[in-house]
N, C-alpha and C positions, 0 to 999 in steps of 0.2 A: 688592367681589366681589357678583356679580348672585345674586339668592336661590335660582336652580337649583328644578329640580322635586324632588319628592317623594322619589326613587328615586335622584337624581343627586347621587352622594357627592362631597368633597372630593380634588383629584387629589394630594393629599401624603400620601393613605392608598394610593395605588398597588394600589387592589382596586375593582370594582364592587362594587354594591350585592349581586347573586349571588353575587361572590367574599365578600363579608363573612358573607352569609348562609353559605354552606357553612363558612367558617371557623368559626362561630359553634356549627355543628353537632358538626364536626370537635372543636373545642375540649372540646364539652359530652357527647360520647358515649365515646370514648376512657377519661377518668379514671373513668367510670362502669363501663364493659366491664373496665376494669383492678380497679377495685373488688369488681367481682363474681368475677373470675378469684381475689383474694386473698380474698375474703368467705367461697368454697365450703370450700375445704379447713379456714378458722380456725370455720366453722359446724359442722363434722365433729367437729372436736378438742372445741369445748364441748358438743358434743351426746354424745360419746363420755363425757367427763372434766365432769360438770358443775362441778366447782368452778372448772374454768378459764374458764367464763362471764362470772362478776362481775367478776374482774380485767380480763381483753379488752375488757368493755364500760366499765368504768370507764376506763381509759386511752383509746378511742376517744373516750369523752364528753369526757376532757379536751382532746384535739386540737380536737375539734367548739366547746370553748368558745374557740379562740383566735381573736380577729377574722380573716379571711380576708385582709384588708389588710396587717394584721402577719405574717400567715404568708407573704405573696407578697414582704414587704420582706427578711423573712429568707432567702429562699431565694434571691433576686436576687442575695445576694455569691456563691452558689456555681455557681449556673446561668444567671446573666445575665437578659435580657429575652427569654425564650425560655419557649415553651409547656410545657415540663418544668415552668416555675416556678408557672403557673397549672394544670399537670395534677396534681401532687402533691397541693395540699390539696383539691382538688374530689376527689380517690380516697381519702382521708385521711375528709374529710366524707362521702361514701357508706358509709364500713363503718359509721360508727355506725347508719346506717339499715338497710344489708344484710344484717348478719350476726344482729339481731334477726329480721328477717324470716324470714331462712331457719332459725334455731334455733326459732321458732313455727310455721314450716311442716313441720318435721320431726316436733315435738311433737305436731302434729295427725294423724301418722299413727297409724292404730289399731295397738295391741299383737297383734291377733290378725293384722296384714296382717305385721309384723316375724317374729314367730313361724313363720308360713307359708313366709315367705322364707328364714330360717333353715333350716328344714327341709327346703328344697328345694336347701339347699347353698349357700346364698348367703353370701360372705363380707362384712365389714363394708364394705369398696368397694364391692364390685357392687350391694350392697342400699340403699347411698347414692344411687351412679347410678341403678340400675334401678326402685327403688322407691318411696324416701323422695322423693325431688327431685321426680320426677314428680307424685305427690300434691302435694308442697309449691308446686307451680307457682305457685297462685293469690297465696300469701303471696309467693312471690320478686318475683313481678309487681306486687304493691301496693309493695313496698320499692324495685324499678326505676323506679317512677312517681314516687317521693317523691324521690328521688335524682336524677334525671333533671330534672324541674323546676327543684330547686334548684341543680342546674348550670348549669340554662341562664341565671339570672337572675345567678348570681356568675360566670361567664364574665367579665361585663361590666366587674366589678371589675379585670379585668385591664389595663384602659387607663389606669388610676392608676400601671403601673410601666411602662410603656412602649406599645409598638405591639403588645400580646397581648390585648386586648379585643375583638377583633373586632367586633360590631355595637356595643357598648360605646365604639368609638372615636369613633362619632357622637356621643354624648353630650358629648363634650370638644370635639369642632369647632363644635357647636353654641355653646359658648359662645367658642371663638375666632373664627369668622366672625359672630356674632351671627345666626346661621340657626335660629331653634327649630323649624323643620320638620325639622330632622336629628335632635334631640331625640325627637319624634314617631316619626318613620322607626325609631328603634333602639326606643323602648320598644313600639311598637307590631309590630315585626318581632319580636322576642323573645317576645311574649305569642304571637303565633300558632304562633311555633315550638314553643313548651313546650307550647301546645293539640294541636298536631299529633302532636307523639313520644309526647304521653301517649294520642292516641289510636290511635297505632300499637301502643303495648304493652298497650291492653285487646284490640286486635286480636290481637294476639299470645296472649295470654291464652285468648280466646276458641279460636283454633287449636288451642293446645295443651292443651285441658282439652274436649274435646268429650263426655266423662260427664258435664257440670257442665249443660251445654244442654239433654241428655236430660233429666237432672233436673228442670230447671225447668221444662221442656215439660209434663212429668207433674203 
């Protein structure tokens, strides 16, 4: 087989390079967003009932300690070689980062601010959504940055369970077709995706926290 160009992928992948990039981004972002949706109510529960936080964090840490490949292999018996098999471990891993980030962000809210919200008649849920979460945005975004960059790389491990590794499949084909250029393509593409997604989250933080920019300007 010819060496091919840098962006020329093997025909057995049935995807163009752009298709693999889109697939990589999808497999990265969906688990992180699912993790965020799950982490928000868990963090509220942990903040409201402090004794819940240690066991929740302990359970999440135990799951995080499970090697991703072992997690994938275990789930493949139930979900086959699908995006679900890759997505569930990445969602669980993101919880280890997101739950503490949200809880820490909520703890940074001044008691005077909470008291003022309560005096205005804000209930627990309304105060959480309209007062505490907006103030906790920097901490939440920081957690999202770590979870997202971690997921970008872990998605590639999915190539070991079949055809669910997106750009990671190029690493396998680099060996199969003796084309080292494919490995460079995969590694550099994954790195660029990670940097771009991280930059987008930084931009989102700046847009969502205009008061922080004004404070820095002073």
